[in-house]
DRENDREN-8154 format. One record per atom (N, C-alpha, C): chain; atom name; x, y, z. Coordinates in nm, 4 decimals. Layout:
+--------+-------+----------+----------+----------+
: chaine : atome :       c1 :       c2 :       c3 :
+--------+-------+----------+----------+----------+
:      A :    CA :        X :        Y :        Z :
...
+--------+-------+----------+----------+----------+
//
This chain:
+--------+-------+----------+----------+----------+
: chaine : atome :       c1 :       c2 :       c3 :
+--------+-------+----------+----------+----------+
:      A :     N :   8.1683 :   9.7344 :  17.4654 :
:      A :    CA :   8.1970 :   9.7648 :  17.3287 :
:      A :     C :   8.2042 :   9.6261 :  17.2519 :
:      A :     N :   8.1392 :   9.6110 :  17.1312 :
:      A :    CA :   8.1418 :   9.4954 :  17.0578 :
:      A :     C :   8.2764 :   9.4728 :  16.9892 :
:      A :     N :   8.3155 :   9.3473 :  16.9828 :
:      A :    CA :   8.4522 :   9.3138 :  16.9317 :
:      A :     C :   8.4296 :   9.2984 :  16.7745 :
:      A :     N :   8.5349 :   9.3361 :  16.7037 :
:      A :    CA :   8.5306 :   9.3211 :  16.5611 :
:      A :     C :   8.5582 :   9.1719 :  16.5191 :
:      A :     N :   8.5104 :   9.1381 :  16.4122 :
:      A :    CA :   8.5333 :   8.9922 :  16.3584 :
:      A :     C :   8.6787 :   8.9619 :  16.3452 :
:      A :     N :   8.7121 :   8.8439 :  16.3698 :
:      A :    CA :   8.8510 :   8.8044 :  16.3751 :
:      A :     C :   8.8802 :   8.7625 :  16.2280 :
:      A :     N :   8.9960 :   8.8101 :  16.1757 :
:      A :    CA :   9.0396 :   8.7719 :  16.0427 :
:      A :     C :   9.1066 :   8.6364 :  16.0409 :
:      A :     N :   9.0879 :   8.5674 :  15.9263 :
:      A :    CA :   9.1497 :   8.4402 :  15.9261 :
:      A :     C :   9.3042 :   8.4542 :  15.9029 :
:      A :     N :   9.3847 :   8.3790 :  15.9698 :
:      A :    CA :   9.5248 :   8.3774 :  15.9381 :
:      A :     C :   9.5532 :   8.2899 :  15.8238 :
:      A :     N :   9.6546 :   8.3172 :  15.7538 :
:      A :    CA :   9.7019 :   8.2385 :  15.6503 :
:      A :     C :   9.6624 :   8.2850 :  15.5069 :
:      A :     N :   9.6275 :   8.1981 :  15.4139 :
:      A :    CA :   9.6004 :   8.2404 :  15.2827 :
:      A :     C :   9.4661 :   8.3078 :  15.2637 :
:      A :     N :   9.4653 :   8.4205 :  15.2046 :
:      A :    CA :   9.3445 :   8.4997 :  15.1844 :
:      A :     C :   9.3042 :   8.4852 :  15.0427 :
:      A :     N :   9.1749 :   8.4995 :  15.0090 :
:      A :    CA :   9.1413 :   8.4972 :  14.8678 :
:      A :     C :   9.1623 :   8.6393 :  14.8080 :
:      A :     N :   9.2135 :   8.6394 :  14.6769 :
:      A :    CA :   9.2246 :   8.7840 :  14.6309 :
:      A :     C :   9.0910 :   8.8401 :  14.5870 :
:      A :     N :   9.0773 :   8.9617 :  14.6036 :
:      A :    CA :   8.9517 :   9.0306 :  14.5713 :
:      A :     C :   8.9296 :   9.0371 :  14.4249 :
:      A :     N :   8.8025 :   9.0538 :  14.3827 :
:      A :    CA :   8.7722 :   9.0534 :  14.2350 :
:      A :     C :   8.8495 :   9.1679 :  14.1679 :
:      A :     N :   8.8632 :   9.2858 :  14.2338 :
:      A :    CA :   8.9280 :   9.3931 :  14.1627 :
:      A :     C :   9.0761 :   9.3794 :  14.1661 :
:      A :     N :   9.1350 :   9.2913 :  14.2389 :
:      A :    CA :   9.2720 :   9.2677 :  14.2467 :
:      A :     C :   9.3224 :   9.1608 :  14.1428 :
:      A :     N :   9.2396 :   9.0787 :  14.0943 :
:      A :    CA :   9.2878 :   8.9735 :  14.0073 :
:      A :     C :   9.2903 :   9.0202 :  13.8559 :
:      A :     N :   9.3938 :   8.9825 :  13.7962 :
:      A :    CA :   9.3986 :   9.0169 :  13.6508 :
:      A :     C :   9.3132 :   8.9293 :  13.5644 :
:      A :     N :   9.2622 :   8.9799 :  13.4541 :
:      A :    CA :   9.1803 :   8.8945 :  13.3712 :
:      A :     C :   9.2740 :   8.7841 :  13.2990 :
:      A :     N :   9.2200 :   8.6729 :  13.2648 :
:      A :    CA :   9.3031 :   8.5718 :  13.2078 :
:      A :     C :   9.3635 :   8.6277 :  13.0652 :
:      A :     N :   9.4797 :   8.5916 :  13.0375 :
:      A :    CA :   9.5309 :   8.6488 :  12.9068 :
:      A :     C :   9.4602 :   8.5848 :  12.7850 :
:      A :     N :   9.4330 :   8.6728 :  12.6862 :
:      A :    CA :   9.3665 :   8.6242 :  12.5692 :
:      A :     C :   9.4736 :   8.5959 :  12.4638 :
:      A :     N :   9.4532 :   8.4908 :  12.3843 :
:      A :    CA :   9.5437 :   8.4611 :  12.2730 :
:      A :     C :   9.4970 :   8.5456 :  12.1494 :
:      A :     N :   9.5835 :   8.6252 :  12.1044 :
:      A :    CA :   9.5449 :   8.7130 :  11.9786 :
:      A :     C :   9.5179 :   8.6263 :  11.8653 :
:      A :     N :   9.4295 :   8.6632 :  11.7874 :
:      A :    CA :   9.3970 :   8.5971 :  11.6596 :
:      A :     C :   9.5030 :   8.6275 :  11.5560 :
:      A :     N :   9.5629 :   8.5312 :  11.4927 :
:      A :    CA :   9.6636 :   8.5613 :  11.3966 :
:      A :     C :   9.5993 :   8.6388 :  11.2780 :
:      A :     N :   9.6828 :   8.7354 :  11.2182 :
:      A :    CA :   9.6341 :   8.8123 :  11.1059 :
:      A :     C :   9.6301 :   8.7340 :  10.9750 :
:      A :     N :   9.5607 :   8.7824 :  10.8837 :
:      A :    CA :   9.5504 :   8.7194 :  10.7512 :
:      A :     C :   9.6874 :   8.7227 :  10.6778 :
:      A :     N :   9.7195 :   8.6428 :  10.5968 :
:      A :    CA :   9.8460 :   8.6380 :  10.5309 :
:      A :     C :   9.8728 :   8.7533 :  10.4350 :
:      A :     N :   9.7689 :   8.8280 :  10.3975 :
:      A :    CA :   9.7929 :   8.9405 :  10.3144 :
:      A :     C :   9.8384 :   9.0639 :  10.3857 :
:      A :     N :   9.8242 :   9.0690 :  10.5156 :
:      A :    CA :   9.8645 :   9.1866 :  10.5904 :
:      A :     C :  10.0095 :   9.2200 :  10.5869 :
:      A :     N :  10.1023 :   9.1185 :  10.6126 :
:      A :    CA :  10.2437 :   9.1677 :  10.5962 :
:      A :     C :  10.2844 :   9.1930 :  10.4547 :
:      A :     N :  10.2282 :   9.1180 :  10.3648 :
:      A :    CA :  10.2529 :   9.1423 :  10.2209 :
:      A :     C :  10.2196 :   9.2790 :  10.1694 :
:      A :     N :  10.0969 :   9.3272 :  10.2231 :
:      A :    CA :  10.0496 :   9.4561 :  10.1819 :
:      A :     C :  10.1359 :   9.5655 :  10.2570 :
:      A :     N :  10.1744 :   9.5439 :  10.3769 :
:      A :    CA :  10.2549 :   9.6420 :  10.4476 :
:      A :     C :  10.3851 :   9.6552 :  10.3841 :
:      A :     N :  10.4591 :   9.5523 :  10.3566 :
:      A :    CA :  10.5856 :   9.5603 :  10.2922 :
:      A :     C :  10.5822 :   9.6192 :  10.1508 :
:      A :     N :  10.4740 :   9.5767 :  10.0773 :
:      A :    CA :  10.4422 :   9.6420 :   9.9492 :
:      A :     C :  10.4340 :   9.7949 :   9.9463 :
:      A :     N :  10.3545 :   9.8351 :  10.0530 :
:      A :    CA :  10.3366 :   9.9826 :  10.0680 :
:      A :     C :  10.4589 :  10.0506 :  10.1038 :
:      A :     N :  10.5468 :   9.9903 :  10.1909 :
:      A :    CA :  10.6658 :  10.0429 :  10.2205 :
:      A :     C :  10.7682 :  10.0627 :  10.1020 :
:      A :     N :  10.7712 :   9.9506 :  10.0212 :
:      A :    CA :  10.8519 :   9.9560 :   9.8952 :
:      A :     C :  10.7940 :  10.0589 :   9.7949 :
:      A :     N :  10.6577 :  10.0664 :   9.7835 :
:      A :    CA :  10.5940 :  10.1544 :   9.6968 :
:      A :     C :  10.6183 :  10.2982 :   9.7435 :
:      A :     N :  10.6186 :  10.3214 :   9.8691 :
:      A :    CA :  10.6497 :  10.4568 :   9.9164 :
:      A :     C :  10.7889 :  10.5125 :   9.8873 :
:      A :     N :  10.8847 :  10.4202 :   9.8976 :
:      A :    CA :  11.0188 :  10.4612 :   9.8633 :
:      A :     C :  11.0293 :  10.4782 :   9.7139 :
:      A :     N :  10.9583 :  10.3924 :   9.6404 :
:      A :    CA :  10.9633 :  10.4075 :   9.4883 :
:      A :     C :  10.8999 :  10.5328 :   9.4427 :
:      A :     N :  10.7939 :  10.5783 :   9.5112 :
:      A :    CA :  10.7346 :  10.7093 :   9.4718 :
:      A :     C :  10.8183 :  10.8356 :   9.5161 :
:      A :     N :  10.8939 :  10.8176 :   9.6288 :
:      A :    CA :  10.9770 :  10.9299 :   9.6643 :
:      A :     C :  11.0942 :  10.9328 :   9.5596 :
:      A :     N :  11.1454 :  10.8179 :   9.5182 :
:      A :    CA :  11.2560 :  10.8177 :   9.4158 :
:      A :     C :  11.2066 :  10.8729 :   9.2822 :
:      A :     N :  11.0865 :  10.8287 :   9.2490 :
:      A :    CA :  11.0331 :  10.8723 :   9.1140 :
:      A :     C :  10.9981 :  11.0261 :   9.1233 :
:      A :     N :  10.9685 :  11.0783 :   9.2366 :
:      A :    CA :  10.9521 :  11.2239 :   9.2445 :
:      A :     C :  11.0739 :  11.3021 :   9.2243 :
:      A :     N :  11.1849 :  11.2514 :   9.2691 :
:      A :    CA :  11.3154 :  11.3147 :   9.2456 :
:      A :     C :  11.3695 :  11.2966 :   9.1060 :
:      A :     N :  11.3482 :  11.1672 :   9.0654 :
:      A :    CA :  11.4114 :  11.1340 :   8.9259 :
:      A :     C :  11.3314 :  11.1769 :   8.8087 :
:      A :     N :  11.2056 :  11.2009 :   8.8287 :
:      A :    CA :  11.1148 :  11.2323 :   8.7138 :
:      A :     C :  11.0541 :  11.3700 :   8.7241 :
:      A :     N :  11.1305 :  11.4604 :   8.7697 :
:      A :    CA :  11.0847 :  11.6047 :   8.7830 :
:      A :     C :  11.0670 :  11.6572 :   8.6448 :
:      A :     N :  10.9616 :  11.7044 :   8.6099 :
:      A :    CA :  10.9391 :  11.7613 :   8.4762 :
:      A :     C :  10.8462 :  11.8894 :   8.4988 :
:      A :     N :  10.8139 :  11.9621 :   8.3956 :
:      A :    CA :  10.7282 :  12.0746 :   8.4054 :
:      A :     C :  10.5986 :  12.0491 :   8.4594 :
:      A :     N :  10.5388 :  11.9257 :   8.4350 :
:      A :    CA :  10.4006 :  11.8927 :   8.4846 :
:      A :     C :  10.4100 :  11.8851 :   8.6365 :
:      A :     N :  10.5172 :  11.8198 :   8.6926 :
:      A :    CA :  10.5139 :  11.8034 :   8.8378 :
:      A :     C :  10.5534 :  11.9374 :   8.9049 :
:      A :     N :  10.6314 :  12.0251 :   8.8427 :
:      A :    CA :  10.6542 :  12.1507 :   8.9043 :
:      A :     C :  10.5479 :  12.2441 :   8.9105 :
:      A :     N :  10.4404 :  12.2215 :   8.8266 :
:      A :    CA :  10.3379 :  12.3121 :   8.8120 :
:      A :     C :  10.2062 :  12.2664 :   8.8889 :
:      A :     N :  10.2118 :  12.1633 :   8.9736 :
:      A :    CA :  10.1024 :  12.1147 :   9.0455 :
:      A :     C :  10.0622 :  12.2145 :   9.1425 :
:      A :     N :   9.9331 :  12.2468 :   9.1576 :
:      A :    CA :   9.8913 :  12.3644 :   9.2337 :
:      A :     C :   9.9060 :  12.3386 :   9.3857 :
:      A :     N :   9.8993 :  12.2228 :   9.4403 :
:      A :    CA :   9.8939 :  12.1983 :   9.5743 :
:      A :     C :  10.0483 :  12.1877 :   9.6343 :
:      A :     N :  10.1142 :  12.0922 :   9.5870 :
:      A :    CA :  10.2450 :  12.0585 :   9.6411 :
:      A :     C :  10.3664 :  12.1003 :   9.5528 :
:      A :     N :  10.3357 :  12.1455 :   9.4359 :
:      A :    CA :  10.4469 :  12.1860 :   9.3429 :
:      A :     C :  10.5373 :  12.0657 :   9.3178 :
:      A :     N :  10.6608 :  12.0977 :   9.3305 :
:      A :    CA :  10.7628 :  11.9908 :   9.2961 :
:      A :     C :  10.7747 :  11.8868 :   9.4059 :
:      A :     N :  10.7140 :  11.9039 :   9.5219 :
:      A :    CA :  10.7200 :  11.8134 :   9.6299 :
:      A :     C :  10.6216 :  11.7033 :   9.6323 :
:      A :     N :  10.5522 :  11.6803 :   9.5272 :
:      A :    CA :  10.4456 :  11.5775 :   9.5227 :
:      A :     C :  10.5051 :  11.4403 :   9.5464 :
:      A :     N :  10.6300 :  11.4066 :   9.5088 :
:      A :    CA :  10.6837 :  11.2765 :   9.5340 :
:      A :     C :  10.7087 :  11.2620 :   9.6835 :
:      A :     N :  10.7565 :  11.3626 :   9.7544 :
:      A :    CA :  10.7871 :  11.3510 :   9.8995 :
:      A :     C :  10.6357 :  11.3219 :   9.9655 :
:      A :     N :  10.5443 :  11.4124 :   9.9422 :
:      A :    CA :  10.4207 :  11.4070 :  10.0059 :
:      A :     C :  10.3494 :  11.2663 :   9.9841 :
:      A :     N :  10.3451 :  11.2349 :   9.8564 :
:      A :    CA :  10.2721 :  11.1073 :   9.8262 :
:      A :     C :  10.3497 :  10.9807 :   9.8789 :
:      A :     N :  10.4832 :  10.9872 :   9.8758 :
:      A :    CA :  10.5668 :  10.8803 :   9.9202 :
:      A :     C :  10.5595 :  10.8644 :  10.0688 :
:      A :     N :  10.5594 :  10.9758 :  10.1413 :
:      A :    CA :  10.5433 :  10.9558 :  10.2880 :
:      A :     C :  10.4057 :  10.9162 :  10.3281 :
:      A :     N :  10.3080 :  10.9577 :  10.2528 :
:      A :    CA :  10.1770 :  10.9178 :  10.2781 :
:      A :     C :  10.1605 :  10.7586 :  10.2603 :
:      A :     N :  10.2249 :  10.7065 :  10.1580 :
:      A :    CA :  10.2223 :  10.5616 :  10.1437 :
:      A :     C :  10.3012 :  10.4874 :  10.2445 :
:      A :     N :  10.4194 :  10.5487 :  10.2880 :
:      A :    CA :  10.4970 :  10.4844 :  10.3874 :
:      A :     C :  10.4247 :  10.4826 :  10.5255 :
:      A :     N :  10.3536 :  10.5907 :  10.5526 :
:      A :    CA :  10.2738 :  10.5894 :  10.6837 :
:      A :     C :  10.1671 :  10.4812 :  10.6675 :
:      A :     N :  10.0993 :  10.4745 :  10.5560 :
:      A :    CA :  10.0040 :  10.3676 :  10.5355 :
:      A :     C :  10.0640 :  10.2259 :  10.5521 :
:      A :     N :  10.1834 :  10.2106 :  10.5108 :
:      A :    CA :  10.2431 :  10.0755 :  10.5242 :
:      A :     C :  10.2804 :  10.0502 :  10.6765 :
:      A :     N :  10.3198 :  10.1532 :  10.7500 :
:      A :    CA :  10.3575 :  10.1306 :  10.8915 :
:      A :     C :  10.2185 :  10.1015 :  10.9728 :
:      A :     N :  10.1139 :  10.1783 :  10.9254 :
:      A :    CA :   9.9877 :  10.1461 :  10.9877 :
:      A :     C :   9.9333 :   9.9981 :  10.9691 :
:      A :     N :   9.9515 :   9.9570 :  10.8456 :
:      A :    CA :   9.9083 :   9.8159 :  10.8166 :
:      A :     C :  10.0056 :   9.7244 :  10.8944 :
:      A :     N :  10.1262 :   9.7472 :  10.9060 :
:      A :    CA :  10.2183 :   9.6507 :  10.9740 :
:      A :     C :  10.1932 :   9.6501 :  11.1208 :
:      A :     N :  10.1313 :   9.7543 :  11.1787 :
:      A :    CA :  10.0947 :   9.7466 :  11.3285 :
:      A :     C :   9.9833 :   9.6447 :  11.3517 :
:      A :     N :   9.9088 :   9.6112 :  11.2526 :
:      A :    CA :   9.7983 :   9.5108 :  11.2603 :
:      A :     C :   9.8517 :   9.3665 :  11.2464 :
:      A :     N :   9.9801 :   9.3587 :  11.2159 :
:      A :    CA :  10.0269 :   9.2197 :  11.1905 :
:      A :     C :  10.0564 :   9.1454 :  11.3222 :
:      A :     N :  10.0028 :   9.0295 :  11.3417 :
:      A :    CA :  10.0296 :   8.9482 :  11.4652 :
:      A :     C :  10.0862 :   8.8171 :  11.4315 :
+--------+-------+----------+----------+----------+
//
């Protein structure tokens, strides 16, 4: 019966599938990204407050959201602000 090859004792080379790729340095974001994100957050809060403070007959008679247009629009702008801030590096 043939003998199997003898393995080397000591340090073994890591296999290609076992090594992690070298870490990549992320590219810093543009300076307008945090400014836009914070502006959208502040704008979303302002829209929500305006929806509560400025309720009038025009806002109550909107066909889609009725009197909740301030909440819907404000939360949409807040979500957009959070999405922009996730791109900030």
